[in-house]
N, C-alpha and C positions, 0 to 999 in steps of 0.2 A: 585685702589681706595685708596691705602696708608694705614697707620696704625694710631690708636689713643690709647694713653696710659692714663688711668684714674688713678691718683695717690692720695694718702692720703684719701683713701675711707673707710668709715665704711660700709662694705658690708653685706647686709642682703638678703639671697636667700633661701626662704623656700623649694624650690625644692631640695636643697642639705642639708637642715637643717644647713645652714651656717650663722654664725653671727661673722664676723671678724672685729674687731675695727680698724685695721690698715692694709689695703690691697690695691691691685691694680688690674686693669683689662686691658688687652691688646686686642684690636680688630684689626684684619688684614683682609683687603679686605671684610669687613662687617661681619666677623665671629669672635667670641670670641676664642682666642688661649691661653689665660691665665687668671686665676682668683685665686688669693691667696695673700700671703705675697709679698709685693713689692720687697723685696730683692732677690726673686727667679726668677725674669724675665730674660729670655734668648733671648734678641733681640737687634740687633744693628741698625735697620733701622726704628726707630720710627719717623714718620713725623709730628705728632701733639700730644700735651700733654694737659690734662685738670686736674687742681688741684681741687679736690673735697673738700678740706679744712675740712676734717673729717665729712662732711655731709653724710647722708644715701645714699648709692648707691644700687639700687634694680633693678631687672629685669624690663624692660619696662612695665608699667601698661597696662592692657587689659580691655576693656569695651565691653561686648557682647550684649549690648542693646542700640543702638543709632539710632536716626532718622535723616537722612541727607536731606530728602525732595526732593532730585533730583533723577529722573526726575519729572517735573510737578509742583513743588511748590518752585521754586528757590528763590522766594521773601522772604521765611522764612529761608532757609538755602541751601547751596550748598555743593557738595562734597569738594570743595576747602575750604570754610569757616569752615565747620564741621571738616575737617582734621586739619586745623590750630588751631581750638579751642581745639581739642584733645591733640595735643602736648603741648599747653599752660597749659593744666591741668595735664601733665605728662604721658599721654596715648600714647603709641606707636602703638597699634593695636586696632581696633574697628570693630565691626560687625554691619552693617547697616540693618535696618528693611525694609521689602518689601512694607509697606503701602505708596507707592508713586503713581504718576499718569502718566503713567500706573503702575500697581503693578509690582514688580520684580518677574515675573513668567515665564521667558524664558531664554534660554542659551545666547541669544544676549544681554540681559540686564545684565547678570552676567559678560560677557566680558566687557560691557560698564563701570560698576563700577570698575573693576580691572584695566582697561586701564586708566581711569581718575585718579585713586589712584596713579598709577605709574608715571603719568605725573606730579602730584603735589609734590611728594616726601616729604610728611610730615608723617602723621600716615599711617600705612598699613591698608587698608580697606578690610574686608572679607565680601562678600555679603551673606545675608540670603534670600533664595528663599521663595516664597509664598507656603503654603501648598496646597491651592486650586487655580484653574485658576481664575485670576482676583480678588483673595481674596473674591470670592462671596459665598464660602462655599458649592457649589453644586457638584463639581467634582474635583478630585485631579489634581494637576498641572503636567507638564512634568518634574518630579523630576530627572530622570536619565540624561536628557540633561543639566539641570541646574547644576548638579554636575560636568559634563564635562566642564561647563563654569566657575566653581569656587565656587559654592554655598557650604558653610560649614555646613549649617543646614537649617531647614524649619520652618516657622512661618506664621500665619495670623495675627500677632500682631496688636492690636487695637480692636480685637474681637476674641472670641473663635470660634473654628469650631463647629457650632451648631449641625450638624448631627453626631450622634455617629457612624453611619455606615461609613460615609465618612472619619472620623478621624481614624477609625479602618483600612480602606484601606490605608490611608496615612502612618500610623505607620508600617503597613506590608511592604510597599515599602521602607520606610526609613530604616528599619532594614536590608533589602536586600542591601541597598546602604551604610550601616554602618554610617548613619547620624542621628542626633538628631532632634526630634520634639520639638519645643519651643512653649509653649502654654500660651496665654493670658487668665488667669483664672477668667472669669466673665460670669455668666449666663445672657444673654441679656434680658430674660423675667423678671428678677429681678432688673436689673440695669436701665431699660427704664425709662427715665424721672427723674432719681435720680441725686442729686446734690452733696451730701456728705454722710458720714457714717451715717447709721441709728442708732439712740440712743437718749439719753437725749438732747444732744446739737442740733441735727437736729430738734427735736420736739420743743425745746424752741425758735429756730429761725424761725420755720414755714417753713422749707425747706424739700423737699421730700428726704427721706433717701435711701441709698443703704445698704442692710443688709449684714453682714459678710457671711451669707450662700450663697450669690451670688458667692463668691469666692470658698467657701468650697465644694459646689456641683460639680463644674467643676474640682477642684483638685481631689476629690474622683473618679469621672467618668474617668478622664484621667489616673489616677494611675491604675485603674482596667483594662483599655484598654492596658496599658503598660505591665501589668502582663499577659494579654491574648496573646498579640502579641510578647512579648519579646523585644519590641522596647525601645530605649533610649529616655526618656522623660525629658524635662527640664521645670520647672514651672517658669514663669516670674513674676517679682515683687510681691512676696508673702507679704501679709500685715496683716493677722489675726492669732490670737492664735489658732483658730480652725483648720485652714489650716496646721499650723505647727504640730499639734497633728496627723493629718492624714499622713503628710509627714514622721514624725518620725516612725510611725507604718509601713509605706511602706518600709522604709529603713531597719527596723528591719527584715522584711520579705524577704529582698534581692531583692526587685523590683528595676529595673534600672531607678532610678529617681534622679534628682538633682534640685536645686532651687537657685534663686537669690533674693536679697533684695536690695531696693534702699535707698540712703541716706535720702530721705525725709520720708520714712517709718521707719527710724531708729531715726529720730531726731525731727520730727514735728507731731503734733496731730490734731484731728478734731477741737480743740479749736481755731486754726488759722482762721477757717471759720467765727468766730464771727465778723471778720473785713469785711466780705462780699467781700474780695479782690479776684478776679478771678484767680490771680496767684497761689492760693492755691487749685484750682480745678484740681484734677488729677484722673486718672483711673488706678488701683483701688484708691478709695478715701483715704485721711488721716484718720487714725483710732484712737482708744482710746489709752490712756497711757498704759493700760494693753496690748494692741496689740504691741505697740512699745517695751515695756519691753520684751515681748515674742520673738519678732524678734531679739532683741539684744542677748538674751540668746541663741537662735537657731543658730545665726551666730557664737557666741563664741564657742559653743560646736560642730559645724560642721554639724548640721542638715540642716541648710542653707549653701550651698557650697560657694557662691561667692556674690560679690557686683556688681551691674550694675547701671548706672545713669538713664536709660530711658530718655536720653536727647531728649526733644520734643519741638522744636522751633515753635513759633507762632508769627504772626504779632502783633504789639502793639495794633492796632485797633481791632483785634480779641479778645483780652483780656480786652480791655477797654470798656466793655459792662456790662449789668446786669449779675449777677452770673449765672442765669439759662440759659442764651444764650451764655455763653463763652465756648470755646472748652476746653477739658481736656489737661493738659500737662504743663511741666516746663522744663527749660534748667538746666543742671547740670554738664556737663562734665568738665567745667573749675573750678567748686567749689567742686566737689566730694572729692578730696583729702583733701582740707583744712577743709571741714565740718567734715569729719571722724576724722581727727587728733584733731580738736578743741573740738568737742562734744562727742567723744567716747574715743579715745586713751588717750588724756590728762586728761580725767575725770576718767580713770581707768576702763572703761566699756568694753574695747577691747584692746588686746595687739597689739603692733606695728607689731610683726611678723605675727600674725593672719590676721591683716588688709592687709598686703602686700601679704600674701598667697591668700586671697580672691580677690585680684586685679591682680594676675599674673598667677601662675601655675594652680589654680583651674578653672578659666574661660577658660584658654587655653585647658585644658583637656576636658571640656564639649563640646566644638565645634571642638575638634580634630585638633588644629593647633599646630605646633611645635614651641611654643613661651613660655615666662614666666619663663625662666631659664637663669642663668649665667654660666652654665656648659660649659666646653671646647667643641667647635664645634657648639654651639648655635648661632643663629642670634644675631648680636650686637645691640640689643634693650635695652636701659637702661634709668632709671629715677633717677635723682639726687634730693634728697629731703632735704630741710632745715627745720628741725622740729621747729625752733624758729623764722622763718620769719613771722613777723606780717604784715597783709595787710587788707585793707578794700575792700569789694566786691563792684565793680562799674560796673554794667552790660553794661553801655554805652561804656566801654573801652574793652569789650570782643572781641575776634576774631569771635565769633558767630554773625550771622546777627540779631538774636533776643535777646530780653532783658527780657523775662518772667521768671525772676529768683527770687525765694522766699527768698533768702539770701541777696538780694541787700541791701547794707549799713551795713551789719554785719561785725564785726571785726573777722578775722580768724587768727589762729596761725599755720603756717606750710604750705608749698607749694612746688611744683616742681620748681627748679631753672635752671635745664638743662635737655633737653630731646634729646636722641640720638636714631636714627633709622638707622639700618644697618651700624653702625659705623660712621654715620654723625651727627654732632650736628645740629638739626633742630629748636631748641628753647633754648634760654638762657636769664637769667636776672641777 
């Protein structure tokens, strides 16, 4: 495969507590063999060089919550386009959710995802298997065989497992397999027919609201089940201050629980729905400023472990309908880094090192993949980030097949300018 030397790099690697302003990284045959001061490199067979020009060089970014829509909904996104969108956003590893048609609930479909990922040679794709067969919530899936096929975790994302007993069984098996259960925390009996966050704004607009308690009830139930079974539980797209309080207490008590937050729940509020634009309709819904502030603080202090995009492509015509009839979801894998840098890091709300940690080693540890580090012997996945690169979001130029992006037209500062997967440059601007 040859070797790649990255020179003149400002290296930030939270997994090593490393912040080196003038360094170099050598990747040989897809594996990092050196990370440190450039003057210390001992190699005479470098086949390719990349000048980072003092830009940030970090472990390849990782997104553990992405919807690729294949198989079954290839008109919205495919493994190929989703993988290309990932590396354009600086992401080298992604976990795809199982709410496809058919649902990712078999060993054969795990092999399919891995095989297609290897063919494309863009971002590495790690499949998440369905918790229940067909995601119907009635009986647990064949979890053991899916692990053999490459499943890194289990989720019925798009809906919570409604039956407490079924989820208890799933957690018991997941613990035996040393895998994490990833839960979509919304009580369907409280979200049914809801369009946006329940509160003053929803009342003033005459729109049916979704109460914060719809999330908090499931968070509390699932944490109690994790305590009972000893399973590893990951809470997806946390969005309310109440859920964060429950999460913080659970961590204090030593329960094995982690959580993620999405860029839109860190930067957008329910006020966006005053436009009646369906692009802002997501699940869980955009919340109040109080909730946004709580999410930022929880991310900053580590109560929330990582950041995930919940990249959810939809056809333009699906979103170009009345708000009540539009599906939930937005795309974000190509804008996540820029939005975080522009609206959080550059505003002093989140440190650059903590942001990188929440996009690398933290998500890697949650799903148990050996990624997110620049240590010697690690896979050569790297993101080069220009903190000062100014660009205007234009969804029509995205690698993604869909354009349902809430930041379309926004000027962002900071983006990935080079993405390297297994020592190979797969994206560069």
